Structure formats: C-alpha cells, structure tokens
RODO-2510 file (C-alpha; in nm, 4 decimals, decimal comma):
residues 399
     n   res          X          Y          Z
     1     m   -13,5758    -6,8281    -0,4146
     2     r   -13,3339    -6,5415    -0,4729
     3     g   -13,0677    -6,5354    -0,2036
     4     k   -13,1853    -6,8546    -0,0332
     5     n   -12,9180    -7,1025     0,0775
     6     i   -12,9932    -7,4658    -0,0078
     7     i   -12,7926    -7,7757     0,0749
     8     l   -12,8562    -8,0551    -0,1737
     9     g   -12,7663    -8,4013    -0,0482
    10     v   -12,7128    -8,6607    -0,3209
    11     t   -12,7104    -9,0307    -0,2299
    12     g   -12,6510    -9,3611    -0,4101
    13     s   -12,9419    -9,3982    -0,6511
    14     i   -12,9620    -9,4097    -1,0282
    15     a   -13,1885    -9,1052    -0,9996
    16     a   -12,8764    -8,9047    -0,9082
    17     y   -12,8281    -8,8419    -1,2799
    18     k   -13,1165    -8,5921    -1,2548
    19     t   -12,9489    -8,3756    -0,9915
    20     p   -12,7467    -8,1467    -1,2251
    21     a   -13,0766    -8,0363    -1,3816
    22     l   -13,2214    -7,9714    -1,0344
    23     v   -12,9204    -7,7628    -0,9322
    24     r   -12,9475    -7,5525    -1,2481
    25     l   -13,3180    -7,4876    -1,1860
    26     l   -13,2508    -7,3792    -0,8277
    27     r   -12,9702    -7,1480    -0,9330
    28     k   -13,1839    -7,0061    -1,2127
    29     g   -13,4363    -6,9183    -0,9428
    30     g   -13,1662    -6,7245    -0,7582
    31     a   -13,0750    -6,9787    -0,4887
    32     n   -12,7243    -7,0600    -0,3639
    33     v   -12,6711    -7,4370    -0,3747
    34     k   -12,4019    -7,6395    -0,1992
    35     v   -12,3911    -8,0111    -0,2814
    36     i   -12,2932    -8,2867    -0,0385
    37     m   -12,2468    -8,6307    -0,1961
    38     t   -12,2166    -8,9717    -0,0374
    39     d   -11,9501    -9,2055    -0,1728
    40     a   -12,2152    -9,4192    -0,3413
    41     a   -12,3602    -9,1161    -0,5204
    42     k   -12,0331    -9,0689    -0,7095
    43     d   -12,1036    -9,3956    -0,8941
    44     f   -12,3962    -9,2266    -1,0690
    45     v   -12,2952    -8,8615    -1,1162
    46     t   -11,9534    -8,6980    -1,0927
    47     p   -11,8560    -8,4315    -0,8391
    48     l   -11,7099    -8,2281    -1,1267
    49     t   -12,0490    -8,2051    -1,2954
    50     l   -12,2266    -8,0883    -0,9794
    51     s   -11,9467    -7,8499    -0,8891
    52     t   -11,9690    -7,6915    -1,2329
    53     v   -12,3453    -7,6354    -1,2226
    54     s   -12,3534    -7,5262    -0,8562
    55     n   -12,0460    -7,3016    -0,8724
    56     y   -11,9327    -7,4429    -0,5352
    57     p   -11,6875    -7,7253    -0,4584
    58     v   -11,8786    -8,0486    -0,4006
    59     l   -11,8409    -8,1741    -0,0427
    60     n   -11,7974    -8,5378     0,0497
    61     r   -11,5796    -8,5798     0,3574
    62     p   -11,5620    -8,4048     0,6942
    63     f   -11,2062    -8,2997     0,6106
    64     n   -10,9711    -8,2723     0,3152
    65     p   -10,7343    -8,5734     0,3334
    66     e   -10,4626    -8,3793     0,1502
    67     n   -10,4341    -8,0800     0,3829
    68     g   -10,6537    -8,1696     0,6796
    69     q   -10,8885    -7,8755     0,6246
    70     w   -11,2113    -7,9376     0,8154
    71     e   -11,5486    -7,9062     0,6433
    72     s   -11,7669    -7,8085     0,9371
    73     h   -12,1045    -7,9812     0,9273
    74     v   -12,2194    -7,7312     1,1910
    75     d   -12,1354    -7,4306     0,9735
    76     l   -12,3017    -7,5960     0,6741
    77     a   -12,6187    -7,6631     0,8722
    78     l   -12,6337    -7,3027     1,0004
    79     w   -12,5751    -7,1686     0,6480
    80     a   -12,8759    -7,3480     0,5012
    81     d   -13,2284    -7,2090     0,4755
    82     l   -13,3395    -7,5525     0,3542
    83     m   -13,1800    -7,8962     0,3281
    84     v   -13,2912    -8,1155     0,0387
    85     i   -13,1855    -8,4785    -0,0059
    86     a   -13,2637    -8,5931    -0,3580
    87     p   -13,2408    -8,8711    -0,4412
    88     l   -13,2754    -9,0316    -0,0977
    89     s   -13,1675    -9,3948    -0,1025
    90     a   -13,3064    -9,6640     0,1281
    91     n   -12,9651    -9,6887     0,2947
    92     t   -12,9356    -9,3189     0,3798
    93     l   -13,3022    -9,3109     0,4845
    94     a   -13,2375    -9,5906     0,7364
    95     k   -12,9354    -9,4059     0,8764
    96     m   -13,1313    -9,0806     0,9096
    97     a   -13,4113    -9,2570     1,0981
    98     t   -13,1710    -9,4233     1,3417
    99     g   -12,9213    -9,1408     1,3933
   100     i   -12,6217    -9,3091     1,2288
   101     t   -12,3650    -9,0447     1,1370
   102     d   -12,0938    -9,2040     0,9260
   103     n   -12,0561    -8,9364     0,6571
   104     l   -12,0676    -8,5588     0,6097
   105     l   -12,4234    -8,5575     0,4759
   106     l   -12,5647    -8,7358     0,7807
   107     a   -12,3650    -8,5197     1,0223
   108     t   -12,5042    -8,2088     0,8520
   109     f   -12,8570    -8,3524     0,8685
   110     l   -12,8311    -8,4097     1,2443
   111     s   -12,6990    -8,0541     1,2919
   112     s   -12,9631    -7,8929     1,0725
   113     r   -13,1904    -7,6260     1,2194
   114     s   -13,3626    -7,5648     0,8881
   115     k   -13,6475    -7,7620     0,7361
   116     v   -13,5499    -8,0858     0,5610
   117     m   -13,7065    -8,2057     0,2355
   118     v   -13,6410    -8,5535     0,0944
   119     a   -13,7206    -8,7223    -0,2367
   120     p   -13,6943    -9,1036    -0,1965
   121     a   -13,5828    -9,3026    -0,4986
   122     m   -13,5424    -9,6819    -0,4994
   123     d   -13,6807    -9,9974    -0,6535
   124     l   -14,0435   -10,0973    -0,6060
   125     d   -13,9981   -10,3707    -0,3448
   126     m   -13,7388   -10,1737    -0,1495
   127     y   -13,9810    -9,8843    -0,1265
   128     k   -14,2696   -10,1070    -0,0161
   129     h   -14,0631   -10,2952     0,2424
   130     p   -14,1914   -10,2463     0,6004
   131     s   -13,8547   -10,1159     0,7196
   132     t   -13,8518    -9,8437     0,4534
   133     q   -14,2095    -9,7427     0,5316
   134     h   -14,1280    -9,7374     0,9032
   135     n   -13,8272    -9,5125     0,8436
   136     l   -14,0360    -9,2737     0,6354
   137     e   -14,2914    -9,2580     0,9180
   138     v   -14,0102    -9,1645     1,1585
   139     l   -13,9061    -8,8773     0,9330
   140     q   -14,2689    -8,7634     0,9100
   141     l   -14,2838    -8,7466     1,2896
   142     w   -13,9934    -8,5031     1,2714
   143     n   -14,1917    -8,2832     1,0278
   144     t   -13,9667    -8,3723     0,7368
   145     i   -14,1160    -8,2777     0,3993
   146     i   -14,1386    -8,6012     0,1993
   147     l   -14,1853    -8,5843    -0,1760
   148     e   -14,3441    -8,9201    -0,2474
   149     p   -14,1924    -9,1093    -0,5408
   150     t   -14,4024    -9,1466    -0,8511
   151     e   -14,5020    -9,4602    -1,0383
   152     g   -14,3419    -9,5655    -1,3629
   153     e   -14,0760    -9,7848    -1,5159
   154     l   -13,7847    -9,8363    -1,2776
   155     a   -13,4189    -9,9131    -1,3444
   156     s   -13,4846   -10,2803    -1,2629
   157     g   -13,7434   -10,3003    -1,5397
   158     l   -14,0312   -10,3244    -1,2915
   159     c   -14,3174   -10,0769    -1,2980
   160     g   -14,4466    -9,9158    -0,9821
   161     a   -14,3735    -9,6568    -0,7128
   162     g   -14,0099    -9,5649    -0,6619
   163     r   -13,9200    -9,3047    -0,9256
   164     m   -13,7841    -8,9795    -0,7877
   165     e   -13,9930    -8,6745    -0,8727
   166     e   -13,8690    -8,4876    -1,1805
   167     p   -13,6337    -8,1910    -1,1158
   168     e   -13,8944    -7,9382    -1,2331
   169     l   -14,1473    -8,0617    -0,9765
   170     i   -13,8911    -8,0728    -0,6948
   171     a   -13,7813    -7,7168    -0,7787
   172     k   -14,1476    -7,6081    -0,7730
   173     k   -14,1949    -7,7694    -0,4285
   174     i   -13,8875    -7,5825    -0,3006
   175     y   -14,0149    -7,2547    -0,4478
   176     d   -14,3554    -7,3082    -0,2865
   177     f   -14,1882    -7,3834     0,0466
   178     f   -14,0121    -7,0478     0,0540
   179     i   -14,3084    -6,8481    -0,0724
   180     q   -14,5535    -7,0025     0,1743
   181     k   -14,3077    -6,9904     0,4611
   182     s   -14,3111    -6,6157     0,5215
   183     p   -14,6004    -6,4103     0,6623
   184     l   -14,4413    -6,1193     0,4743
   185     t   -14,5318    -6,2702     0,1376
   186     g   -14,7497    -6,0252    -0,0533
   187     k   -14,7098    -5,7498     0,2069
   188     k   -14,6439    -5,3992     0,0787
   189     v   -14,3366    -5,2631     0,2535
   190     l   -14,1938    -4,9124     0,2354
   191     i   -13,8213    -4,8758     0,3102
   192     s   -13,6082    -4,5655     0,3359
   193     a   -13,2314    -4,5985     0,3057
   194     g   -12,9106    -4,4020     0,2720
   195     p   -12,8343    -4,0393     0,3586
   196     t   -13,0021    -3,7141     0,2626
   197     y   -12,8027    -3,4192     0,1322
   198     e   -12,9059    -3,0651     0,2285
   199     a   -12,7783    -2,8093    -0,0219
   200     i   -12,5666    -2,5091     0,0795
   201     d   -12,5157    -2,3889    -0,2759
   202     p   -12,5097    -2,5648    -0,6181
   203     v   -12,1803    -2,7339    -0,5247
   204     r   -12,1771    -2,7981    -0,1499
   205     f   -12,4113    -2,9776     0,0883
   206     v   -12,4554    -3,0906     0,4478
   207     g   -12,4735    -3,4697     0,4724
   208     n   -12,3613    -3,7782     0,6636
   209     h   -12,1646    -4,1000     0,6107
   210     s   -12,4582    -4,3391     0,5541
   211     t   -12,4081    -4,5758     0,2573
   212     g   -12,7542    -4,7371     0,2508
   213     k   -12,6104    -5,0883     0,2938
   214     m   -12,8380    -5,1832     0,5840
   215     g   -13,1550    -5,0633     0,4162
   216     f   -13,0650    -5,2305     0,0869
   217     a   -12,9921    -5,5583     0,2703
   218     i   -13,3375    -5,5445     0,4323
   219     a   -13,4972    -5,4664     0,0959
   220     q   -13,3246    -5,7674    -0,0600
   221     e   -13,4348    -5,9993     0,2203
   222     l   -13,7922    -5,8716     0,1896
   223     i   -13,7847    -5,9539    -0,1811
   224     n   -13,6520    -6,2993    -0,0943
   225     r   -13,9506    -6,3492     0,1371
   226     g   -14,2035    -6,2504    -0,1245
   227     a   -14,2874    -5,8967    -0,0119
   228     e   -14,3734    -5,6118    -0,2497
   229     v   -14,0980    -5,3603    -0,1814
   230     f   -14,0951    -4,9839    -0,2324
   231     l   -13,7486    -4,8387    -0,1674
   232     v   -13,6960    -4,4644    -0,1188
   233     h   -13,3251    -4,3872    -0,0999
   234     g   -13,0924    -4,0931    -0,0829
   235     p   -12,7660    -4,0589    -0,2802
   236     v   -12,5944    -4,4011    -0,2715
   237     s   -12,3430    -4,5865    -0,4857
   238     i   -12,4348    -4,9504    -0,4171
   239     p   -12,6171    -5,1911    -0,6525
   240     k   -12,9960    -5,1973    -0,6527
   241     p   -13,1480    -5,5051    -0,4818
   242     k   -13,2236    -5,7892    -0,7230
   243     g   -13,5798    -5,8816    -0,7962
   244     c   -13,9166    -5,7102    -0,8200
   245     i   -13,8763    -5,3724    -0,6487
   246     q   -13,9931    -5,0151    -0,7033
   247     t   -13,7281    -4,7523    -0,6255
   248     h   -13,7490    -4,3775    -0,5743
   249     a   -13,4239    -4,1788    -0,5644
   250     v   -13,4255    -3,8543    -0,3667
   251     v   -13,1677    -3,6053    -0,2427
   252     s   -13,3113    -3,3992     0,0416
   253     a   -13,5021    -3,4824     0,3582
   254     q   -13,8046    -3,2875     0,2327
   255     q   -13,8167    -3,4966    -0,0847
   256     m   -13,7965    -3,8180     0,1197
   257     y   -14,0673    -3,6880     0,3541
   258     d   -14,3022    -3,6066     0,0668
   259     i   -14,2711    -3,9495    -0,0952
   260     c   -14,2799    -4,1569     0,2252
   261     t   -14,5808    -3,9817     0,3758
   262     s   -14,7763    -4,0023     0,0498
   263     m   -14,7030    -4,3737    -0,0023
   264     f   -14,7469    -4,4930     0,3554
   265     v   -15,1265    -4,5051     0,3423
   266     d   -15,1105    -4,8007     0,0992
   267     m   -14,8426    -4,9931     0,2922
   268     d   -14,8651    -5,2818     0,5369
   269     m   -14,5347    -5,1839     0,6930
   270     a   -14,2623    -4,9207     0,6793
   271     i   -13,8986    -4,9700     0,7792
   272     m   -13,7152    -4,6409     0,8081
   273     t   -13,3410    -4,7072     0,7943
   274     a   -13,2402    -4,3810     0,6261
   275     a   -13,0024    -4,1419     0,8036
   276     v   -13,2150    -3,8352     0,7434
   277     a   -13,0531    -3,4966     0,8096
   278     d   -13,2157    -3,3289     1,1103
   279     f   -13,1480    -2,9821     0,9722
   280     a   -13,1465    -2,8029     0,6372
   281     v   -12,9824    -2,4771     0,5330
   282     e   -13,2341    -2,1924     0,5510
   283     n   -13,0943    -1,9731     0,2766
   284     i   -12,9583    -2,1918    -0,0043
   285     q   -12,7382    -1,9858    -0,2343
   286     n   -12,8149    -1,9930    -0,6064
   287     q   -12,4495    -1,9409    -0,6960
   288     k   -12,1379    -2,1063    -0,5630
   289     i   -12,0103    -1,9313    -0,2519
   290     k   -11,6653    -1,7948    -0,3265
   291     k   -11,3660    -1,8134    -0,0982
   292     g   -11,2101    -1,4903     0,0219
   293     n   -11,4033    -1,4110     0,3357
   294     e   -11,1374    -1,4542     0,5999
   295     e   -11,3991    -1,4495     0,8754
   296     g   -11,5781    -1,7452     0,7177
   297     i   -11,9516    -1,7763     0,6651
   298     n   -12,2444    -1,8487     0,8941
   299     l   -12,5049    -2,1052     0,7952
   300     k   -12,8439    -2,0887     0,9612
   301     l   -12,9915    -2,4370     0,9949
   302     i   -13,3637    -2,5016     1,0320
   303     p   -13,5303    -2,8295     1,1373
   304     n   -13,6267    -3,0779     0,8692
   305     p   -13,9671    -3,2491     0,8900
   306     d   -13,9579    -3,5671     1,1018
   307     i   -14,0516    -3,8510     0,8658
   308     l   -14,0697    -4,1237     1,1291
   309     a   -14,2795    -3,9154     1,3685
   310     q   -14,5278    -3,8284     1,0944
   311     l   -14,5624    -4,1928     0,9905
   312     g   -14,6271    -4,2733     1,3574
   313     v   -14,9146    -4,0245     1,3520
   314     l   -15,0541    -4,1688     1,0285
   315     k   -15,0143    -4,5346     1,1315
   316     t   -15,3275    -4,7475     1,1672
   317     q   -15,3761    -5,0599     1,3801
   318     n   -15,3151    -5,2783     1,0746
   319     q   -14,9762    -5,1247     0,9943
   320     k   -14,6296    -5,1885     1,1367
   321     l   -14,3660    -4,9181     1,1729
   322     v   -13,9960    -4,9810     1,2343
   323     g   -13,7386    -4,7170     1,3149
   324     f   -13,3616    -4,7088     1,3554
   325     a   -13,1694    -4,5260     1,6256
   326     l   -12,7992    -4,4417     1,6103
   327     e   -12,6882    -4,3453     1,9593
   328     t   -12,3611    -4,2586     2,1309
   329     q   -12,4768    -4,2340     2,4937
   330     n   -12,7634    -4,3593     2,7127
   331     e   -12,8361    -4,5820     2,4171
   332     i   -13,1130    -4,8113     2,5456
   333     e   -13,2947    -4,5301     2,7268
   334     n   -13,2876    -4,3003     2,4237
   335     a   -13,3999    -4,5797     2,1901
   336     i   -13,6962    -4,6704     2,4137
   337     l   -13,7924    -4,3034     2,4352
   338     k   -13,7913    -4,2835     2,0555
   339     l   -13,9940    -4,6059     2,0320
   340     k   -14,2683    -4,4619     2,2549
   341     k   -14,2639    -4,1068     2,1219
   342     k   -14,2908    -4,2050     1,7566
   343     n   -14,5444    -4,4886     1,7958
   344     l   -14,3135    -4,7646     1,6684
   345     d   -14,3622    -5,1407     1,6749
   346     l   -13,9885    -5,2087     1,6708
   347     i   -13,6733    -5,0013     1,6976
   348     v   -13,3290    -5,1135     1,5848
   349     l   -13,0511    -4,9640     1,7946
   350     n   -12,7065    -4,9075     1,6432
   351     s   -12,4139    -4,7825     1,8474
   352     l   -12,1073    -4,6025     1,7205
   353     q   -11,9305    -4,7414     2,0278
   354     d   -11,9280    -5,0944     1,8799
   355     e   -11,6469    -5,1809     1,6415
   356     g   -11,7723    -5,3180     1,3108
   357     s   -12,1104    -5,1454     1,3251
   358     g   -12,2489    -4,8180     1,1981
   359     f   -12,1940    -4,6386     0,8689
   360     g   -12,0026    -4,7903     0,5787
   361     t   -11,9337    -5,1337     0,7292
   362     d   -12,0460    -5,4697     0,5877
   363     t   -12,1295    -5,5867     0,9415
   364     n   -12,3531    -5,4564     1,2140
   365     l   -12,4155    -5,5102     1,5836
   366     i   -12,7688    -5,4179     1,6837
   367     t   -13,0168    -5,4353     1,9690
   368     l   -13,3830    -5,4982     1,8863
   369     i   -13,6417    -5,3396     2,1161
   370     d   -14,0107    -5,4192     2,0642
   371     k   -14,3228    -5,2566     2,2106
   372     n   -14,2791    -5,4587     2,5310
   373     m   -13,9503    -5,2689     2,5883
   374     h   -13,7457    -5,5892     2,5957
   375     p   -13,3968    -5,5298     2,4470
   376     q   -13,2546    -5,8195     2,2457
   377     r   -12,8858    -5,7700     2,1710
   378     l   -12,7565    -5,9637     1,8711
   379     e   -12,4016    -6,0635     1,7891
   380     l   -12,1822    -5,8871     1,5350
   381     q   -12,2668    -6,0316     1,1939
   382     s   -12,3077    -5,9395     0,8291
   383     k   -12,5767    -5,6881     0,7420
   384     t   -12,7402    -5,9613     0,5335
   385     n   -12,7844    -6,1742     0,8462
   386     v   -12,8898    -5,8707     1,0504
   387     a   -13,1653    -5,8113     0,7934
   388     k   -13,2831    -6,1705     0,8395
   389     d   -13,2976    -6,1303     1,2188
   390     i   -13,4966    -5,8068     1,1912
   391     l   -13,7474    -5,9635     0,9525
   392     d   -13,7741    -6,2795     1,1634
   393     n   -13,8859    -6,0554     1,4486
   394     l   -14,1414    -5,8807     1,2274
   395     e   -14,2707    -6,2129     1,0930
   396     n   -14,3480    -6,3121     1,4521
   397     q   -14,5394    -5,9868     1,4981
   398     f   -14,7463    -6,0547     1,1847
   399     r   -14,8153    -6,4089     1,3060
***
C-alpha cells in the first residue's frame, strides 16, 4: 500500500472506536490516510485521536467556520486511490443510496472517481431491516465493495450479524484490493534513470542536467503497484525509492548499456528514462589536464552505444519497451520517428519549451504517443502523478 492515498470515512457507530487501529495499520503499510468524520462519529471517537494517528487534520465540514477556508470535496475525491467508509451506519448508508449530500463525507462520496469500500456496522434488527438490505443492494449495483458484518455479541446485548469486521481484516482487504488491482503486479520491470557522466580526465567529465526524479518516481509507482523493479541509475543525489527494489549504480553510458542489455532478457518491460550521453571522449587522460594552453584543448567525441535501440532489437512479442524523448523542435514528428525506429510500445515526449518540465523540476508536462501514433498531451502536474499516468497507459496495454 506504500504511497496509496486512502480516504477513511467514519460514521456514527460504536464500532468507530476501532478506527484508530485501522488507521495505524494502513499507515504501517505505507498508505496516506485522510479521515472524514460525520458529526455523529465524534460521539464515539475524538478527532484528536484520529488526527494523531493519521498525521493529517481530521475533516468534518465543507469549510472552516473560523476563517471560511473551503475543504474541497472535489479535491479530496481526486486525491484518493480508494475511499473506505468504516464503520458505515444505517443512516449514512441510506443517504448514500439516495444521493443525500448533507455533509462533507457524502459530498466526497458523490464526487469520488475511485473505488469505494464500506464496512457496515449496526444492530442486528437494523441490519436485517428491508430498507437496509435494499440500500446495500443499491450500493452493490454501483460496484461498491461491501465488507459484510460478522456475527457476534452486539452493543445492544443481542447476538447476530452487525459487527464491523476487525481492523486487521479490513486492512487485509484493502491491501488485497491494491495488489489485485494492477496488471503490473509481479511483472519484472527494468528502469534506467538519471544522467551518465563521460570522463575527460580523473577530475572532469561531460554530462547533462538530469536529476533522475522522473525515473525514480516511476520506480516508486511500480513498487506501489506490486511490480518487481530493477533500477539502473547514473550519478544522482535523490533518495532511493521505498520498498522492494534492486538498484545498480553506474557512471558511464557504456556501463549502463552493459547492465541493461544483459538484464533485459529476463524482464517483462523496460522503461528507459535515463538521459544517456550520446557521445564519449575518445582519449580519456589518465592525469588531470593542466591549465596553461592558451589555445585550449580539443576533445574528440565518439558515439556511445544506443541502449534503447539495442533493447528494441532484443525485444520479444511478450515484452514492452518504453522510451523518453526530450525535444526542442519538430517535437511530435521526432518522437514518432524515434518510436518507430527503436521498436517502442510507448514514447514519452518532454519539451524544453514548456515551463515547469524537463530536468531538475518536481513537475512535468508530457505527451504520450503509443504504437497507433496517437499523441495524448497531459497537463502540467507533479512527476508522481505523471508516473501514475504513464503506468495507467501501460496497464491498459497489458490488459
């Protein structure tokens, strides 16, 4: 669940006392959790408790009555990878089924584009009542994931169905949802990232301004989706992605070529984001070149091996290959030419003409072009979200 965004809705049920334990389990699994409480829920568990364990302010109203700051239900809904309502009371269930929107939780539910999971919790006769069963059937028609309540002793003293699932089981259901959701789960993916440095002498090199941020963001999102990730990167100074990942640090284009071409045969997919130097210095000096030559020095550059082109030659029908193109002119035409020439399944076009994209930024503005030559231009957004869009496209290809 690492990096997944989860909204937890808490409603007016005695089972709300279990929600701090659920939040802690989700956060322990690496998820980001924002809690929305109804007014009735605050009778059973305090906002302070849930804010402390979630590390986010607990949300309750569409706006802050003290300063008028708006809590956008639309932004919340777009932020979430999954919306969970646990416990779900009979009252909130009825409002969900009929479209009543009289609080922030319900407004967020109606705006949600993500999957919704609910864990009903109420007394035995309330749960069995025809209206409750009808409302649950309505939610099932909308493909809502319903975690049926278990049987046991209830707050009323009765025994029967109505107990909310235990936090450990709900957390397991959420984990299973994310793992089973992605066609990339279990896939072996090779990623290259960052720059390569081509030595001039023991001190100096020819390089570029790549930081590796885009490649590392894709690696992290692949880990989040359950892929087995092998990251080959040049000299970078950013933190390693969190989770199960195998990394190989290199310096030169030749070193990156050797590792990528040798590993590719065992991969399901390769995503080549690295800014590999096109040329290397032919005669690398063993000693530092001294100043003093007023006429300067001449460096003879020779072509580096083309990693992406070689992977395109090696690629089988069962493998996917993704390349990146950084262009300054005739961008779409040059990207499509590269797509065809190097036998790619997808090319990601960056432009240095777009503000906020390119090397060193935390945002990117890209155009995706698949094998059908259909450009899809995306909006400027964080590299984390760009990574999600790229992998969404590849998930569709695997499907």
